[in-house]
N, C-alpha and C positions, 0 to 999 in steps of 0.2 A: 371631228375626224382628222387624222393625220395622214401624211403621205407614205409613211413606212412604219414598221415595228420599231426601228431604231429611233425615229423621231418621237414616237409615242413614249418609248422608254426614257428618253432624255427629258421630255416634258414632264413625265411622271416623277422622275427624280428631282427635277427643278422645283416642282410644286411641293414635294415632301420636305425639301430644304433640311435634309438630315445632317446631324453633326458630323464634321470632318472626322475621319478615322473609324466611323461606324462600319461594321462588317456586313457583307451581303453574301449569303450562301448561294452558290451557283453550281448547277450540274454541268457536265461536259456537253450535254445536248442543249445547244443554244444557238441563237442567231449570231452570225459573225459580228464582231465589234461591240457586243453587249458588255463584255468585260472592260473594254477600253472606255466605254461611256461611264461605267461605274467609277473607274479610276479618275476620269475627268471631273467628277463631282467630289473628289477627295475621299471617296469611300474605298474600302478594302474588299476585293473579291476573295472569297474563301471557297476553294473547290470542295465539292461533296461527291462521293462515289455514287454510282447508280447500280441497280441490279440489272444485269444484262438481259434477263428474261422479261422484266416489266418496264425497263428503261426509266425507272423511278428510283429515287433514293429510299433506303429503308429507314425506319425510325432509328435503328441503331446507328446507321451511318450519320444521320443528322445529329444525334446526341453526341457522337464522337467529336464533331467539329464545332459544336455549340459553345459559345462564350457569352459573357454579359454584353459584349459589343455587337452581337448579331442583331440586326434590326429588320432584315428582309431575307426571305428565302425565295429564290427564283428556280 
């Protein structure tokens, strides 16, 4: 158990030990500071749009920003 979602996210990224420069797709609906934590691990946050009705990204939106460097989708 961790004390917050931010702590859990940081611990998760530390354990994964992802290569520097790897990309993380992130929607705009997120916990504050999650993007900053991604950056602190040398990862690159990539914004992905969401559908306003479902608050989820569409497959088309994900495909639009996908690259070989994408390693996580949040």
